PLY file of the C-alpha trace (Angstrom):
ply
format ascii 1.0
element vertex 105
property float x
property float y
property float z
element edge 104
property int vertex1
property int vertex2
end_header
-3.20 191.37 73.43
-4.91 189.51 70.60
-6.96 186.51 71.71
-6.02 183.12 70.27
-8.60 181.78 67.84
-10.13 178.45 68.85
-10.50 176.30 65.73
-13.81 174.41 65.85
-14.64 172.49 62.71
-13.89 168.85 61.99
-11.35 169.90 59.34
-9.57 172.41 61.59
-6.49 170.19 61.87
-6.04 170.31 58.10
-6.55 174.07 58.05
-3.91 174.70 60.73
-1.44 172.29 59.07
-2.07 174.09 55.75
-1.30 177.46 57.37
1.81 176.08 59.09
3.10 174.69 55.79
2.90 178.05 54.05
4.37 179.89 57.02
7.32 177.51 57.11
7.87 178.41 53.47
8.15 182.09 54.47
4.64 183.39 53.77
2.86 185.44 56.44
-0.62 184.24 55.45
-2.38 186.71 57.79
-5.28 187.66 55.49
-5.60 184.06 54.42
-5.82 182.96 58.06
-8.65 185.42 58.63
-10.54 183.98 55.65
-9.84 180.43 56.82
-11.19 181.31 60.28
-14.42 182.36 58.58
-14.40 179.10 56.63
-13.75 177.13 59.83
-16.77 178.75 61.46
-18.83 178.08 58.33
-17.79 174.40 58.36
-18.60 174.16 62.06
-22.02 175.74 61.60
-22.86 173.49 58.62
-21.45 170.31 60.20
-18.97 169.53 57.44
-17.74 165.93 57.85
-14.22 165.09 58.94
-11.58 164.81 56.20
-13.87 166.11 53.45
-14.74 169.25 51.51
-18.08 168.64 49.81
-18.90 170.54 46.63
-21.93 172.25 48.17
-19.88 173.58 51.09
-17.12 174.97 48.89
-19.49 176.58 46.39
-21.76 178.08 49.05
-18.83 179.60 50.90
-17.16 180.97 47.75
-20.25 182.28 45.99
-22.64 182.94 48.87
-22.24 186.71 49.29
-23.61 188.50 46.26
-22.51 191.94 47.46
-18.79 191.08 47.39
-16.48 192.27 44.67
-15.21 189.87 42.04
-11.67 190.33 43.39
-12.68 189.29 46.92
-14.45 186.24 45.57
-11.46 185.33 43.41
-9.09 185.48 46.41
-11.38 183.25 48.46
-11.75 180.81 45.58
-7.96 180.55 45.09
-7.40 180.02 48.80
-9.98 177.24 49.01
-8.54 175.61 45.89
-5.14 175.48 47.61
-6.67 174.10 50.80
-8.62 171.46 48.84
-5.50 170.42 46.93
-3.59 170.16 50.22
-6.32 168.08 51.82
-6.60 165.91 48.70
-2.91 165.03 48.97
-3.64 163.84 52.51
-6.27 161.42 51.20
-9.37 163.49 51.95
-12.41 163.55 49.70
-12.49 167.10 48.37
-14.07 169.18 45.67
-11.62 171.52 43.92
-13.38 174.45 42.31
-12.37 175.07 38.71
-10.66 178.38 38.10
-13.00 180.81 36.36
-11.91 182.31 33.09
-10.03 185.55 33.57
-11.86 188.61 32.37
-9.95 191.63 31.15
-11.15 195.11 31.92
0 1
1 2
2 3
3 4
4 5
5 6
6 7
7 8
8 9
9 10
10 11
11 12
12 13
13 14
14 15
15 16
16 17
17 18
18 19
19 20
20 21
21 22
22 23
23 24
24 25
25 26
26 27
27 28
28 29
29 30
30 31
31 32
32 33
33 34
34 35
35 36
36 37
37 38
38 39
39 40
40 41
41 42
42 43
43 44
44 45
45 46
46 47
47 48
48 49
49 50
50 51
51 52
52 53
53 54
54 55
55 56
56 57
57 58
58 59
59 60
60 61
61 62
62 63
63 64
64 65
65 66
66 67
67 68
68 69
69 70
70 71
71 72
72 73
73 74
74 75
75 76
76 77
77 78
78 79
79 80
80 81
81 82
82 83
83 84
84 85
85 86
86 87
87 88
88 89
89 90
90 91
91 92
92 93
93 94
94 95
95 96
96 97
97 98
98 99
99 100
100 101
101 102
102 103
103 104
């Protein structure tokens, strides 16, 4: 049996509400939950303040791993944009990353 993840960061309530909202709309959001668990741990480790997503935190988490593919980075960036927009609607101080220009192969 899969162990229940224990959310730790000060913004964990917003993350779980965000996931619940999308699941109520019919999305599974399994991969996204895995990425948000990583982000929760990152926020816990870096002591991100309650009800905020500082620019430095968002950028470091999205662009920190140089070895990742552009597609992986893009998925993480889109997910954190959605989370930031959700938190912003709740009155939190957030930084929403701008969408990078799409490159065609």
